[in-house]
C-alpha positions in Angstrom: 40.1 -31.6 -23.0 40.3 -33.3 -19.6 37.2 -34.5 -18.0 37.5 -32.3 -14.9 38.0 -29.2 -17.0 34.9 -30.0 -19.1 32.9 -30.6 -15.9 34.1 -27.3 -14.5 33.1 -25.5 -17.6 29.7 -27.1 -17.7 29.1 -26.3 -14.0 30.3 -22.7 -14.6 28.0 -22.4 -17.6 25.0 -23.8 -15.6 25.7 -21.4 -12.7 26.0 -18.4 -15.0 22.7 -19.4 -16.8 20.9 -19.8 -13.4 22.2 -16.5 -12.3 21.1 -14.9 -15.5 17.6 -16.4 -15.2 17.4 -15.2 -11.5 18.3 -11.7 -12.6 15.7 -11.6 -15.3 13.0 -12.9 -12.9 13.9 -10.4 -10.3 14.0 -7.6 -12.8 10.5 -8.6 -14.1 8.8 -7.7 -10.9 5.1 -6.8 -11.5 3.4 -6.8 -14.9 2.3 -3.5 -16.3 -1.3 -4.7 -15.7 -0.6 -5.4 -12.0 1.0 -2.1 -11.6 -2.0 -0.4 -13.1 -4.3 -2.4 -10.8 -2.3 -1.3 -7.8 -2.3 2.3 -8.8 -6.1 1.9 -9.3 -6.5 0.7 -5.7 -5.0 3.9 -4.4 -7.2 6.0 -6.7 -10.3 4.0 -5.5 -9.1 4.6 -1.9 -9.0 8.4 -2.6 -12.5 8.3 -4.2 -14.0 6.3 -1.4 -12.8 8.7 1.2 -13.9 11.7 -0.7 -17.4 10.1 -1.2 -17.6 9.4 2.5 -18.2 5.7 1.7 -17.0 3.7 4.7 -17.8 0.4 3.0 -15.9 1.3 -0.1 -12.9 2.2 2.0 -13.0 -1.0 4.0 -13.4 -3.2 0.9 -10.0 -2.2 -0.3 -8.3 -3.9 2.7 -7.6 -7.5 3.5 -9.3 -9.0 6.6 -6.0 -9.1 8.5 -4.9 -5.6 7.4 -2.6 -3.6 9.6 -2.6 0.2 10.0 0.6 1.8 11.2 -0.4 5.4 12.0 1.9 8.4 12.4 3.7 9.5 15.6 4.0 6.0 17.0 0.2 5.6 17.5 -0.5 2.0 18.4 -0.9 -0.2 15.3 -4.4 -1.3 14.4 -4.5 -5.0 13.5 -7.4 -6.5 11.5 -10.1 -4.9 9.4 -12.4 -4.3 12.4 -9.7 -2.5 14.3 -9.0 -0.3 11.2 -12.7 0.4 10.9 -12.9 1.4 14.6 -9.9 3.7 14.2 -11.2 5.5 11.1 -15.0 5.3 11.7 -15.5 5.3 15.5 -19.1 4.7 16.7 -20.4 7.8 18.4 -17.6 10.0 17.2 -18.1 13.4 15.7 -19.0 13.5 12.0 -15.8 13.7 9.9 -15.7 14.6 6.2 -12.6 14.1 4.1 -12.4 17.1 1.8 -9.1 16.4 0.1 -7.0 13.3 -0.4 -4.3 12.9 -3.0 -1.3 10.6 -3.4 1.8 11.2 -5.3 3.1 7.7 -6.2 6.9 7.6 -6.4 7.4 3.9 -6.7 5.4 0.7 -7.2 7.2 -2.7 -7.0 6.9 -6.2 -5.9 6.9 -9.8 -7.1 4.4 -12.6 -7.2 1.5 -11.9 -4.9 3.1 -9.2 -2.9 3.5 -5.5 -3.9 4.3 -2.2 -2.4 3.6 1.4 -3.2 5.7 4.3 -1.8 4.9 8.0 -2.1 3.4 11.1 -0.5 -0.1 11.9 0.6 -2.0 15.0 1.3 -5.3 15.0 3.3 -7.7 17.5 4.7 -10.9 16.9 6.7 -13.6 18.6 8.7 -14.6 17.3 12.1 -17.9 18.2 13.7 -20.7 20.3 12.3 -21.9 23.9 12.3 -20.1 26.4 14.6 -18.2 23.5 16.2 -16.7 22.3 12.9 -12.9 22.2 12.9 -10.8 21.9 9.7 -7.5 19.9 9.8 -5.1 18.5 7.4 -1.6 17.3 6.8 0.8 15.8 4.3 3.5 13.2 4.6 4.9 10.0 3.3 3.0 6.8 2.8 4.0 3.1 2.4 1.4 0.6 1.4 1.8 -3.2 1.1 -0.8 -5.0 -1.1 -1.6 -8.7 -1.6 -2.9 -10.3 -4.8 -6.3 -11.9 -4.2 -7.6 -15.1 -5.8 -9.6 -13.1 -8.3 -6.4 -11.3 -9.5 -7.3 -8.0 -7.8 -5.1 -6.4 -5.1 -6.0 -5.3 -1.6 -4.1 -3.4 1.0 -2.6 -5.5 3.7 -0.5 -2.9 5.5 -0.6 0.9 5.4 1.9 3.2 7.1 1.9 7.0 7.0 3.5 9.9 8.7 3.0 13.6 8.8 5.2 16.5 9.9 6.0 16.5 13.6 4.1 19.0 15.8 6.4 22.0 16.4 
């Protein structure tokens, strides 16, 4: 066999091997344990809201978290902006009475993950005769980052709901 043919075959074999390894790594994505932790973050999120526990809700977010609300509402950047959006000082009392997520997809690689699905939420604003019940359902996209302790926190959250008609 000529030297150039052998070199070509070796190069082709090395390329095919590298491509195969890259495909395996890409297909691996998240471990089952990480996927379970990510699903757990969303369940903890639901529980914290239903318990009315502001601190438990906020602990699930990174310090630089970004909220991307529905209907083109201005993004809220940073945990303090998210807190002010959801828990405004001096605002009427608000109680979340229902919050569920249907998770359609969890994926990611390394220290970055995403979750896609649908959410349904209901809440009461105000008290007594002035109480007003509201709710909606829509799609949700959540990005999460792995923390140094191996846990996951929400870094970005985007949601929508049906347009007003």
